[in-house]
N, C-alpha and C positions, 0 to 999 in steps of 0.2 A: 451540596446545591439547592437554591430553593429557586424556582421559578414560576412565574403567575404567567396562565393563555387565557387571553380574553377575546372577545370578537364582537363584530354586531353593537356597539355601544349607542350610535344613531343618535349621537347628540342633538339636543332640542329638537328630538323628532316629539310631533304631538302624541298624548295619548289619546284615542279616539272612541270616542262612545259615552264621553261622561259629559259634555257640553251643555246637553238640555238638563243634567243634573242640578234644580234648582241648587243645594245645600252643598254642591262640591267645592272645596275652595281652591280657585284658579292657582294662584300662585303654584299650590302644593303642586297641581297635575303640570302645569308648565315646567317645572324644574326635575322634576321626577328623572328623568336619565341622567343630568346634570347630579342631584345627589347621590345616585349609585354610584356612579364614577368616581365620584368623591369620597364615598366607603371603600371603594376597590382602592383606591389610590393610597386609602389611610392603613388600608389591610396588610397593602403590599409594603408601606412602612413598619405596621408592628411587625409582621413574620420576617422581617427582616432580607430579605428576597434578593438573590443576587440580582436580578433581571425580570423585566416585565417584557410579553410577545401581545402585541395588537394584530389579530390576522385580518384586520379587513373590514371593512364599513366604520368606520371611527365616528364619521359624518353623516348626515342625512341627505347629501344632494348639495345643494348650491347653499352658500349659506346666505343668512337673510341680511348679518350682518356683521362687523366683527367682536363682538360679543362671543361667539362660538369660539371666536381662535384664539381670540385673548383667555377665554375662561378654560381652554385645555392647555396653554402655555404656561399658566398660572399653575396649574396641576402638574405638568412637567416639571416646574420649579421646586417643588415642592419634593417630587423622587431625587432630583438631581442634589437637592440639600441633603437628601440622604445616603448618597451612594448608589444610586439605583439606575442600569441601564432602561431605554426602551427601543425597540423594534420593530419599528412600525408599516405597516405592509398595508398598503391602499386596495380598497374593493369596488363594487360596483356601484357604491352610494358614491365612493366620496373617488370616484379616477377622476386622473389629473386634467379631462377638459372638461369635468364639473366644476371643480373647485376656481372658481373665478378670484377669492380673494386670497394671500397664502400672507402668513408672518412667519419670520423668521422662527427655528425653534430651539429650542434652547440645547448643549454640545453634548445632553446625555441621549436626546433620541436619533437613532439612526432611522432612516427611511430607505426601503429596499427600491430599488430601480424599476422601473416599466419599459424599460427599453431592453432589458434580458435579465436572465435570473443573475440574480447576486449575491455572495457569501460574505456572510459577517463574522470575526473570528473572533473571540474572546481566549487570549491566550491564558490568563491566570488560572481557567477554567476549563480548558481544553474544550471547549465549547463551541462550535461551528453551526450558524444559523443559513441556511439555503432558500430565499425568496424570490417573488416577483410581483410587483402591484401591477394592476390595471392603467392602461393606460387610457381603455373607451371604457366606457359605460359597459356596453354589450359587447362583452369578449365571453367567444364561446369557442375560442381557440385553448388546444390544451396545453395548459402551460406546463403543467409537471414534468413533459417529455424535455422539456430544455433544462429541467434543475441540473446541477450538475455532480459529479460521484462526491461520494462522501467522504471526508477527511477521517486519514485511516487513524486509530486509535484515539480519535476525539467523540465527543458525545455531538450527534450530528440532531440536529431539527429542523425538519422543513414545512415551511411556512407556507401557507396557501390558500385562497379564497375560490370556493368549487362548488360544485353542486354532486359533486361524487357519486357518480352515477345513479345521476337523476335524483338522491337520495331528500333533496331539500324538494318544499313545498313552492319555491319558488323558480324564478327561470333559471334554464339550465345553463349556467356562466362556465365558465373557464372547466370544462367537462372533462374529467379523469377516471379510470376504475381503481377500488381498492388493490387488486392484482399488482396494475402502475405503482403504487406506491410501494408496497411490500419489496419489490424490484428495485427499488433507488439505495436500498440498503442502511438506511436510517433508523436512527433509535426514537423518534417521535416525529409524530405529524399536526403541526398545528395547526388545525383548519378553522374556517369561518365561511357563514355565508346562510347554515343550515341554522335556523333560533329555537330550536329543543339541543338539549344537552343529549351526547352520544356519546361513548367513551367506547376502542374496541382493544381490550389490553392484548399483548403479544409481542412479536419480533416486527417490525414494529411496533409500537403503542401511536392508536391514534386517536384524534377527538374532537369533536366539534362541543365548546364548551357553552352553546347556545346565545341567544343575548343576554345584554348586561338586564336588562329593565322590560319587562311586558310592556307593550304598548297597547293591546287590545285584544280583544275578548278570545282569537283563536292562539292566543300567545297567553294560558294558563298557568297557572303555578308557578314554584320557584323559580329565579332568574338569577345569572349571575357570572362569575367565573372558574377555573380550575387553579388550584394550588401545586404545583407537581415538585415531588423530591427525589435527586438524584443521588443513588451511594454507590461510590468505586465502579463507575463510569456505566450502572446500572439504572435505567427506572423502578423506585421504590416504592413510592407510594402518591396515587392520585387523589386530590381533597377537593370536592364541592366547596366554593365561597359561595355561599347567598349574602347579596350585596342589593338585593334589588327594595324598594320603599313601599312597593303597593303590589299590590297581587291581584290578578284576574280569576275567574271561578265561574264553574256553568253549575248551577244548581237543581234540581230534578225532583219535583215534587206532586208522590202521588195522592190523587184526590180521589182514588176509586171508594174511599170509606166515608164519601162526604155527602151530603145529601142536602146542603143548602151554603149558599153564599158566605154566610158566617163561619161554618167550617173549613170552606178552603183555605178562606183570608187565616185561621188561625193555625190552621197546618203551616202554609207557608211562614209565618212567623216561628213555629216551633225548627221547623227545617233550618230557616236561618241562622236559628239560635246551638241548632246542635254543630253545623258548617262552624261556625265561629269558637266554637268551644274545642274542634279537632286541630285548629292554628297550631303549629308551634312557637310561632314568632308574633309579635304583634300588630301583624301588617294592619293598614286598609285594607278589605276586598272590595271589590268590583265583580259585582255579581248579576250574570244572566240568571234570570228565574224563570224555568220550564215547566209547568203545570201540565200532568197528564196524567190519565185512568177514564173510567168511565163511571162516570158521575150524572145523575140528575141534575147539577150544578153546571152544565156542558151549554146548555143554551145560555144562562145566564151570564157565563164569563165570555162570551164572545160577545154577546149584546152590551156589555158593557166592559167593553175593555179599556178608557180610558179612567172609570171608575175603577177598575180593576190594577192598575198602577198604581193611584193614589193610597191603593190601603196597602199594595206591599210596598209602598214607600215607608208608609207610616210603620207597620213592622218592622221595619229595616231599623227606624228613628227607635223605638221604643226597645229594641235589643240592645243596639250600641250606634248613636248616631254619628260617633269619631270615624268609626272603621268599617261602618257598612253602607257603602252604596250600590244603586240600582242599577245597573246599564239597562237592560231591556225585562221585560218581561212577553212572555209567549206563553199562547194556548194550544196542548196540542192533545186537549181532552177527546172525548168522544161521550153522544149521547148513549145513553142503555142501549138503544136501537142498533142493529148491526151498521143502519145506515146511516151517519151524519145528516141527511136530506131528510124532508118531508115524502111521505107515502101518498102514492095517487088518489088513494079514500080521505087525504085529509081536508080542512077548506078548502073550498073550492078556487078563493083566489088565492090562497099560498101555492095550492097545485099548478096552476094555470104560469104564476110566477118561475116557478123552479122549472116547469116546459119549457118558457121562452129562453131563460137563463141557460139551461143545459144544451136548447138550441144552437144558442150563439156561437157553442165551440164549433160547430161545423159551417160557420156563416161568414164566408169569405170577407164579404162588402163588412159587415158589423164588425170583425176584429182588423180591417182598414182601417175603419174609421176611429175604432177606440184607439189606435196608434198615432192616428194624425190628432187625435185631441190631446194626449198624453206628452207627445215628443216636444212641445215650446214649456211644458210646465215641466220636462227632466232637464231639458238643455238650460233651464234658466236655474236650476240648483245649484250650490257651489260647491267646488271641489271635494273640500272635504265633508260634505255630506254627503253625496255620491261614494267616498270610500270609506265612510264609516256605514254603507247600508249595502250589501252586495248584493240584494234584491232591487234597490234602484239602479243599482249600475246594470244589473241583466234586462232590465224593462231598456235602459236608454239603450244596449248596444247588441241585444238579439230579437228579431221580432218574435220565435219561435216560442219561448216564455209567454205569450198572449192568452193562449189556451188556458195555458197552467193557472195563470192569475186567476180566469174566472174560475177556475176550479176551485180552488184555493178559498175564492170569495164567498161561493156561492153558501158553502155554510153558515159565513156570518151574514149575509143580508139576511137569510131567509130566517136565522136566530131573531134579529133586529126586528124582523116583521111580525115575528109572532108573538115576540115577549112586547110591542108595543099593540099589538092586538090581545093581548091577554086581559 
């Protein structure tokens, strides 16, 4: 038999970080999670799998309208026509208390109860699936502890949305240990919640398939689901199914060998070309470019960041306008001197400016005034802007980051003043 294990689909979740990109096709970005799910359903039909397991976070919180639910029902209808059953478990993002709109699901879809652990049996395949949905989003109880004993002589699958010993870079929902899952005596654990694919082969085998579609720069690389093949009651093969339609990448560009602006920009263009040539699939790439290294062009890069972004956008367009989108350009270069700031024997005005800025780090009154000035601006930012910019979130939530803000801003300030006076 064969089945597909998917999780963390997050239907209609927005892709973050590309809203400011002038040439990004809005419709394509808006539909990325749907398109990935359509590809998953098509693969299930093509592979003639016996059933599909969705281990939580099908949705992305409350629906904005019924279109999200109607889309899911339509895809389940495709599987129903192909004779493929679906076993659905709700996770923290689609817990019962968050989904306020519901539609009747096709009869090929079975939803695990949130009241207690539940077992679904597929008699013809001698398969038992055990699972329990989240009742509340912030579920911190060990749900696995309540899962039943395996059905003797059958292939037992545990379906669980969990942080698994804190392995997730998310909240520690439904925590449990690998040893606890081992002790249950199941043959396979279909896990969800961790957005990176992870597989542990053994008795039992347990796996996170990762999320179906990367949604921001912290979810780089290919994404999809797992195709599981079972022979004579034993797990035989696990195959990744990459169904994502857009991928995120981080690109480090070393400009140490570049002495001028033109050379640095061309180095970025060549690196983008190399990145694209290394891709096996024809996916569009959303790229964060990070310039690093020690170079005389450091001051110019810092002082003209807006111009640099436009230059990088132009390089991306020249390489492949349809497949390369720039999410962000970061500068992590250094001037040839060890210190990125000016020496005291530099121009008197600049040295004075540097001294005042460094002194502000220990000036409690100045830091308090800076916080008062920035808080109204931060409070007025849309939630999606804060979500896409962790640096702004940190300023909004934690006063302790303000000295770091000054330290990070000082090289840029001095570079711009120095360039303006050159």
